[in-house]
N, C-alpha and C positions, 0 to 999 in steps of 0.2 A: 276467842277462844276455840280451841281443838275438841272435838267432842271425843272421848276416848271411843274405839271398837269394844264395847264390850254390852252388856245385856243390862238394861235398867230396871228389869222387873214390872214389864209395862200392864201384864193381867192377862194377857191377851195370850193367844197359842195357834198352833197350828190349824186346828180345825177351829179356829173363832172363822165369824162371817162379816162382811162389809155391815149388814145391820147392827151387829155386837160393838162393832168398833166406833160406828160415826151415832150410839146411842146417846142422847143426851145433845149432840153437835147440832148447831145451826150455821147452813153456811148461806141464809138468806144475804143477801146484796154482796155475796159473793161469785167473781165469773172464773171459771175453769176453763182448760182446754183441755182435750183426750187426744193424742192422737190415736189412729185403729181404733176409735172407741164405738162401732159398731158392727164388732165381732167378739166371741169369747170374751176374755178377760175386759178388754177395753170397753164391750157392751154392759157389762155386769158393772163396772167401776162411773160408767155415763149414769145407768140409772140411782144407782146410788147417791152417788152426789147430787144428780136433778131430784131425787128426793129427799135430800135433807136442807130442799132450799136455795142449792147455789143454780145460776145460767151455765151451763157448757155450751162450749164449743168445739165440736167434730170435724176436724179437717178429714177430709177421704181422696183415697185417689180412687174411689167406684163412689162415685157421690151418689148416682140411685140407689145402689144397695145399702148406702149409709142411710138416707131418707126412709127408705122401705123399713128398714131395719128398726128405726128408731120413732118410728110412727105411733103419738101417743105416747112419747115422753114428754113431758111438760117440760119446759125452760130449755128448750135444746136447738141449735141451727147449726148445721151443714155450711163447710165450704170445698171449695177445691183443692189437695196437696197430695202434690206424690213426693215423697220425700228422697226419690232417688233422682230427682230433677232440682237443681239447683235453681233455676229457673221459676219453676210449681213453687219455690221454697217463698222465693222472694216475692213472688208475686200474694203469695198468700199474706206473706209478713205486711207488706205495702197495704193491702187491703184492709187489714185488720188494724193497723195502727193508725188507718185514714178514720178508724171509725172513733177514738179517742178513749178508749176504756182501757183501762187499769186490767191487772191479769194477775189474779191469786193464786193460782194452782197451776202449776202445766203437770202432764202425767206421761212423759215420753214414753208410752206403751207399745205403737207398732212395731211390727217386727219379724224377720223371716228366718227361719233356722233348715239348717242341711238342705240348703237347696243345691240343685246340679252348679255345677259353674257356670256364672251368670255376668255380663259385664255390661254396667250401665255409663250414662252420659257421653258426653265427648271425650273423655278420658281412659274410657272402660275400665272406670274402677269395678274391683270384686263388689259384689250385689249386696251380701252382707254385712261388710265392713261399709258400705258405701249408705244402706237405708238403715240399717241398727242404730249405726253410729255419728257419720258427717252428718245425713238430712236433720238428723236432729238440734245436732253442735249449731249449725248453719242458723235453724228457726228458731231455738234458744236467743244466740247472737242476733238475729233481726230484731227479735220482738223484745229485748233488751229496754228501750223504751217503756214500754209497756208494766213491766215488772217492776222497774227499781224505784225506790220509794225514797221521797226529798230527805235529805237529812238521816239517812237510815234508818228510819222508822219501823218498826217490826213489819215486814211484805208479805212476799208470795214468797214461794214454795215451790220447788224444782223436785219431781221424782222422776227416775232413770231406771227403767224396767229392763235390770239384767237378770241373771239368772246363775243355778248352782254352774251351769255349762261354762263359766268363765275359769272354770280349774284346769280345762281345755289348752287354755292356751294361752300367753303372755301375751304382748302385743310382740309381730315380728318387726321390728324396726326395719330393718334391711331387706321387708320384702312385704309390708302390708295387704298389698294385693294380689296375692297370688302369683305373679306371671312366672315360678318357677317352680310350677307342678303345684296342684289345689288338693285340697283336704278338704271335705264338707264340714267337719266336726274342728277343725281345727282354725276353718275359718267361721265358726260361729262361734267360738270358744275367744278368738279375735276382740269379735264384735262388742262380746256379752263383756271381757274387760274392759273395752274401751268403754264403755256404758257407764261401770264404776270407776272408773280412774275420770271421765266427762264431771261425773256430781262430786268427788274431792277438788277438782281445779275452779269448778263453777263455785265452790262454796268459798272456798278460798277467796276468791275474787269477788264475788258478790254479797258477801255477810255486810261488807259498811254501809252497801245499800239497802238491808235489810232482806236481801232473799238468800234461804238456805237451801242447798240440795240435799238430797238423798238417792241410793240405789238401793233396789230391793231385787230379792229372789221370791217370785210367785210362788213357788211349788211345783208340784208336775199335777197339770192339768191340762184332759181331755179337748182338746178345743182342734179348730183347723191350723194349729201353728204345724202339725204335724202331717200336713197335706203333703211335703216333697218325701217323708218317710213310706218304705214298700211296706206291705203285712210283712214279711217277712222278719222286716229290721225289727218291728213290734212284737213279735211272737219270740224270736231271739230274747231280747230285753224283759219279757213274761208281762207287758203292758196288756196284751189281749190274748185269748186264745183264738181258737181256727174259726170261731163263727163273728170275730171282729169284735167281741164284746170286750171291754174293760172288764178286767180280773187284778192288777194291781189295787192292794189294798191302801199304799202310800200314796196315789192318787187323791188330790183336792177336789172337791166341785168348784164351777166357776165362783161362788157368791166366797167359798173360803180362800179359792186364788186370788181374789179380786184386794182380799183383804188387809193384803201387807203394804198394797200401793195405796189402797185410802187410807190408812193408817198413818202413815208414811206423809201424807198430804194434808191432815187435817187434824191430828193428835195433838191437845194442846201439852201431854207429855214431853213433846219431842223443840219446847220454845226455845227456842235461844241455843238449838242443837243443830249440826248438818255436818256433811261430807260423809257420811257413815253407811257401811251397806248392811242392810235389814233384811231379815230372813222371819217366817212365823211370826206377825206382829209386835216384831220384837228388833233390839240392836243384836247383830249377830257379831259369835264370837270370830276371831283369827283362828284360820286353821291352825292344827298344831303341825310343827318343826317334822317334816320326813314324809307325812301325810300322802298315802298315791295318789298318783295321777292316772291321766286316760280315764276312757268311759266305765269301767267299771270299779273306779276310785273316789268318784264325788262324793264327797262330804256332805256334812254341813258345815256352814262360815266360810269366810272368805280366804284367801289367799295375800297374803301380803303383798305382792308384786299390783293387785290391783287395786289396794290403798295405798301405794307407796307416791308420797307429795311429787317427788323428783319424775317420776314416768310420769305422773298428773300433769305435770307443767311442760313436758317434754310431748306429751298428746295433745294437748292446745295449742301449742305452737308447730307441730305437724300440722295439725286440721287448719290454721288459719291458715297457713299455705298453700294446700290445698284447695279447701273452698273461696278464701280470697276476703272469708268474715272475721272478724272479732272487734265485741264490742268495747273490749279493755284496751285496745289498742293508741298509744298515745295520736293524739291528734295531732296531723302533718301540719 
């Protein structure tokens, strides 16, 4: 059943925290996987899930940094994973599957934003599309045996962390890797649109196996994600003052920013739902027709191109071709 892209009256809002959305929810016996779970929103997410009783696996590109950040958080384990390296993705998935454990929650939280033009892998893929989308696409497909449930019983949820930045660009079908002129914000926007479309198609393909998928915009939060932005850019955007202090009242705290992805992963209100984009701990509304575009025109809601089922299927096929991985491909 297709879930409408409309609010459901969750009872939560932009300032709700992880503690609030998890109140009364017991995750004892559940296993969660959180990429990038050792800084920013990822760290806040791991702390919240572990605090509710979940066992949390944190695959990390910087393992030593992850172990240091997560020291003292009970119920957490760290392993090696570089999302920009498909061999690393395969290695992590093989190690995890060998443990024989099932996964209940996946939060694809790791990502990079507005970085200088960077090429990764043997094919020189654009880094934001490769890391934010293709790495997560390959990871979830390789972990599919641990996610699917026999007989389609209610099972895992997969949360794809997108952004309001998806409004900056549809998928550039003719040049997804920006081989003909690079723009860091368009590249970010494309990757975030891909995160939404991934959840749409995964939900379509996975629901018969009990797996549902969501995408989320966490809000504006001042984390390490801004590391590639110059001070002048953040001043011009009105985020900080000359001393580097955060002054934009629209920014959330990390606990508020992580709340939407935790809500999407755990809320009983979302049982039997999926394939939708969420923000402020609620299913978002579509953006109005004719809404402005560009950095100055970002608004609440989700662009129709990011939830279009035909685009979602097309992106899935493109991603399968690029990565050589597709858990749903017919057996040879």
